C-alpha positions as CSV (number, residue, x, y, z in Angstrom):
1,M,-12.8,-1.5,-34.5
2,L,-13.8,2.1,-33.5
3,E,-16.7,1.9,-35.9
4,E,-17.8,-1.4,-34.4
5,F,-17.6,0.1,-30.9
6,I,-19.6,3.1,-31.8
7,Q,-22.2,0.9,-33.5
8,A,-22.3,-1.4,-30.5
9,F,-22.7,1.6,-28.2
10,Q,-25.6,3.0,-30.3
11,Q,-27.2,-0.5,-30.4
12,A,-26.9,-0.8,-26.6
13,I,-28.6,2.6,-26.1
14,D,-31.3,1.7,-28.6
15,M,-31.9,-1.6,-26.8
16,I,-32.3,0.2,-23.5
17,L,-34.5,3.0,-24.8
18,R,-36.9,0.6,-26.5
19,C,-36.9,-1.7,-23.5
20,D,-35.9,-4.7,-25.5
21,S,-37.7,-7.7,-23.9
22,T,-34.7,-10.1,-24.3
23,L,-32.3,-7.6,-22.8
24,I,-34.6,-6.8,-19.8
25,E,-35.1,-10.6,-19.2
26,V,-31.3,-11.2,-19.3
27,I,-30.6,-8.2,-17.0
28,G,-33.3,-9.3,-14.6
29,R,-32.0,-12.8,-14.4
30,S,-28.4,-11.6,-14.0
31,L,-29.4,-9.4,-11.1
32,Y,-31.5,-12.1,-9.6
33,V,-28.9,-14.9,-9.5
34,S,-26.0,-12.6,-8.5
35,G,-27.9,-10.4,-6.0
36,L,-29.7,-13.3,-4.3
37,G,-26.6,-15.5,-4.5
38,T,-24.6,-12.8,-2.7
39,L,-27.3,-12.4,0.0
40,L,-27.4,-16.1,0.5
41,A,-23.6,-16.2,0.9
42,C,-23.9,-13.5,3.6
43,T,-26.0,-15.8,5.8
44,W,-23.0,-18.1,6.5
45,S,-20.1,-15.9,5.5
46,I,-20.6,-13.1,8.0
47,P,-20.9,-15.6,11.0
48,I,-17.8,-17.3,9.8
49,A,-16.0,-14.0,9.5
50,V,-17.0,-13.0,13.0
51,T,-15.8,-16.3,14.4
52,L,-12.4,-16.0,12.7
53,A,-11.9,-12.4,13.7
54,L,-13.2,-12.3,17.3
55,Y,-12.6,-15.8,18.7
56,S,-9.4,-17.8,19.2
57,F,-9.1,-21.5,18.4
58,R,-6.5,-23.9,17.2
59,G,-5.9,-23.9,13.5
60,K,-7.5,-20.4,13.1
61,W,-4.6,-19.2,10.8
62,L,-5.1,-22.3,8.6
63,V,-8.8,-21.6,8.1
64,K,-8.2,-17.9,7.3
65,S,-5.5,-18.9,4.8
66,F,-7.9,-21.4,3.2
67,F,-10.5,-18.8,2.6
68,S,-7.9,-16.3,1.3
69,A,-6.6,-18.9,-1.1
70,L,-10.1,-19.6,-2.4
71,I,-10.6,-15.9,-3.5
72,G,-8.7,-16.7,-6.7
73,V,-10.4,-20.0,-7.5
74,P,-11.0,-20.4,-11.2
75,T,-14.7,-20.2,-11.9
76,V,-14.5,-23.0,-14.5
77,A,-13.0,-25.4,-11.9
78,L,-15.8,-24.6,-9.5
79,G,-18.3,-24.8,-12.3
80,L,-17.1,-28.3,-13.2
81,T,-17.2,-29.4,-9.6
82,L,-20.8,-28.2,-9.3
83,V,-21.8,-29.9,-12.5
84,L,-20.6,-33.2,-11.1
85,L,-22.4,-32.6,-7.9
86,F,-25.7,-31.4,-9.5
87,S,-25.8,-34.1,-12.2
88,R,-28.3,-37.0,-12.0
89,Q,-25.6,-39.3,-10.8
90,G,-24.2,-36.8,-8.4
91,P,-24.9,-36.6,-4.6
92,L,-27.0,-33.4,-5.1
93,G,-28.8,-34.7,-8.2
94,P,-32.2,-35.0,-6.5
95,L,-32.3,-31.2,-6.0
96,H,-32.5,-30.7,-9.8
97,L,-30.3,-27.6,-9.7
98,L,-28.3,-28.4,-12.9
99,F,-29.3,-26.1,-15.9
100,T,-31.4,-23.9,-13.7
101,S,-31.2,-20.3,-12.5
102,N,-31.2,-21.5,-8.9
103,G,-28.2,-23.7,-9.7
104,I,-26.3,-20.6,-10.9
105,L,-27.4,-18.8,-7.8
106,V,-26.1,-21.5,-5.4
107,G,-22.8,-21.7,-7.4
108,Q,-22.3,-18.0,-7.2
109,S,-23.0,-17.9,-3.5
110,I,-20.2,-20.5,-3.0
111,L,-17.9,-18.5,-5.3
112,V,-18.2,-15.2,-3.3
113,T,-18.1,-16.8,0.1
114,P,-14.3,-16.4,0.5
115,I,-14.5,-12.8,-0.5
116,I,-17.0,-11.9,2.2
117,V,-15.3,-14.0,4.8
118,S,-11.8,-12.7,4.1
119,F,-12.7,-9.0,3.7
120,T,-15.1,-8.9,6.7
121,S,-12.8,-10.8,9.0
122,N,-9.9,-8.5,8.2
123,A,-12.1,-5.5,8.9
124,L,-13.2,-6.9,12.2
125,S,-9.7,-7.9,13.2
126,N,-8.5,-4.3,12.5
127,A,-11.4,-2.7,14.4
128,D,-10.4,-0.1,17.0
129,V,-9.4,-1.8,20.2
130,Q,-10.9,1.1,22.1
131,V,-14.4,0.0,20.9
132,R,-14.0,-3.4,22.6
133,D,-12.5,-1.8,25.7
134,L,-15.3,0.7,26.0
135,A,-18.0,-1.9,25.5
136,R,-16.4,-4.1,28.3
137,T,-16.1,-1.0,30.6
138,L,-19.8,-0.3,30.2
139,G,-20.6,-3.8,31.3
140,A,-21.2,-5.5,28.0
141,N,-20.8,-9.3,27.8
142,G,-18.9,-11.1,25.0
143,F,-21.9,-11.2,22.6
144,Q,-22.7,-7.5,23.2
145,T,-19.1,-6.5,22.7
146,N,-19.0,-8.4,19.3
147,L,-22.2,-6.6,18.3
148,A,-20.5,-3.2,19.1
149,V,-17.5,-4.2,16.9
150,L,-19.9,-5.3,14.1
151,R,-21.6,-1.9,14.2
152,E,-18.3,-0.1,14.1
153,T,-17.2,-2.1,11.0
154,A,-20.6,-2.3,9.3
155,W,-19.6,-0.2,6.4
156,S,-16.6,-2.4,5.7
157,T,-19.0,-5.3,5.6
158,V,-21.1,-3.5,3.0
159,L,-18.0,-2.9,0.9
160,A,-17.1,-6.6,1.1
161,V,-20.7,-7.6,0.0
162,T,-20.5,-5.1,-2.9
163,A,-17.2,-6.6,-4.0
164,A,-18.7,-10.0,-3.8
165,F,-21.7,-9.0,-5.9
166,S,-19.4,-7.5,-8.6
167,R,-17.5,-10.7,-8.7
168,A,-20.7,-12.8,-9.1
169,F,-22.2,-10.5,-11.6
170,G,-19.2,-10.6,-13.9
171,E,-18.3,-14.3,-13.7
172,L,-18.8,-16.7,-16.7
173,G,-17.7,-20.2,-15.8
174,I,-20.4,-21.1,-13.3
175,A,-23.2,-19.4,-15.2
176,F,-22.2,-21.2,-18.4
177,M,-21.4,-24.6,-17.1
178,V,-24.1,-24.9,-14.4
179,G,-26.8,-22.9,-16.2
180,G,-26.1,-24.2,-19.8
181,N,-27.0,-20.8,-21.3
182,I,-30.5,-21.8,-22.1
183,L,-32.6,-19.1,-23.8
184,H,-35.4,-17.7,-21.6
185,E,-34.2,-20.0,-18.8
186,T,-30.6,-19.5,-17.7
187,R,-29.1,-17.0,-20.1
188,V,-27.4,-14.1,-18.3
189,L,-25.3,-11.1,-19.5
190,T,-21.9,-12.9,-19.4
191,T,-23.1,-16.0,-21.2
192,S,-24.9,-13.7,-23.8
193,I,-21.6,-12.0,-24.4
194,A,-19.8,-15.3,-24.9
195,L,-22.5,-16.6,-27.2
196,E,-22.7,-13.5,-29.4
197,S,-18.8,-13.5,-29.7
198,N,-18.8,-17.2,-30.7
199,W,-21.4,-16.4,-33.4
200,G,-19.3,-13.5,-34.7
201,N,-21.9,-11.0,-33.7
202,Y,-19.4,-8.6,-32.1
203,P,-21.6,-5.4,-32.1
204,Q,-24.3,-7.3,-30.1
205,A,-21.6,-8.8,-27.8
206,I,-20.1,-5.4,-27.2
207,A,-23.5,-4.0,-26.5
208,F,-24.1,-6.6,-23.8
209,A,-20.6,-5.9,-22.4
210,I,-21.3,-2.2,-22.2
211,I,-24.5,-2.8,-20.3
212,L,-22.8,-5.2,-17.9
213,L,-20.0,-2.7,-17.2
214,A,-22.5,0.1,-16.8
215,I,-24.4,-1.8,-14.1
216,V,-21.2,-2.8,-12.2
217,I,-19.9,0.8,-12.4
218,F,-23.3,2.2,-11.3
219,V,-23.5,0.0,-8.2
220,T,-19.9,1.0,-7.3
221,L,-20.6,4.7,-7.7
222,I,-23.7,4.5,-5.6
223,I,-21.8,2.8,-2.8
224,N,-19.0,5.3,-3.0
225,L,-21.5,8.1,-3.0
226,I,-23.2,6.8,0.1
227,E,-19.8,6.4,1.8
228,R,-18.9,10.0,0.9
229,L,-22.2,11.3,2.2
230,R,-21.8,9.3,5.4
231,K,-18.3,10.7,6.0
232,E,-19.4,14.2,5.4
233,E,-22.3,13.8,7.8
234,T,-20.0,12.4,10.4
235,T,-17.5,15.3,9.9
236,W,-20.4,17.9,10.0
237,T,-21.9,16.3,13.1
238,G,-18.5,16.3,14.8
239,W,-17.9,20.0,13.9
240,I,-21.3,20.9,15.3
241,I,-20.6,19.1,18.6
242,K,-17.2,20.7,18.8
243,R,-18.6,24.2,18.2
244,G,-21.3,23.5,20.8
245,T,-18.7,22.4,23.4
246,I,-16.5,25.4,22.8
247,G,-19.5,27.7,23.0
248,S,-20.6,26.3,26.3
């Protein structure tokens, strides 16, 4: 097993260094469907999160519980549902999304919606009450107050979107069932791993897995680095202001 892993790691490095066309194509398609799918989900997930966090209405707890429960939905169950919807006999058949990259994109946007809604709404709900009070004291209306809270929790929203992207990037059920794992059309990293494993080509499968993990870890490290730099900048700015106040 150790020899297979070393061989797979060397193969992954070799594929990257020689810019293997198949690998670049699969990576590009994976980033496309997961990245754009996550951004698409943000267009409706963030407004829903704002509504759940900053407004009161009957059944609010039920809606929040519904989205929280959907975080753990099995991707194969969602994939099967989408196949039925996207099939020729299905209600969304005229859109021709089945066995296409755009179909995977739409499926992944639905998959990550509960993550963005739940994480963002929790962050907004836990926002400092002083921010809202200060905004109202300065004469802000309801909409302006909500914008102030959104700015205060912007980084929490970024983290929620990052978690959603990682979930979409590493999922298999939707990509396999909706996309069909068609070469040069819908094949992504996760379906490539499954395919190579089924064929018994474990070094190749491990190579794809290493690359997938490397991309997810790289994105997480970049976000954590930005967060650390942001905190250090805030601390440094606060120290300068404090020193200036004491000096005056």
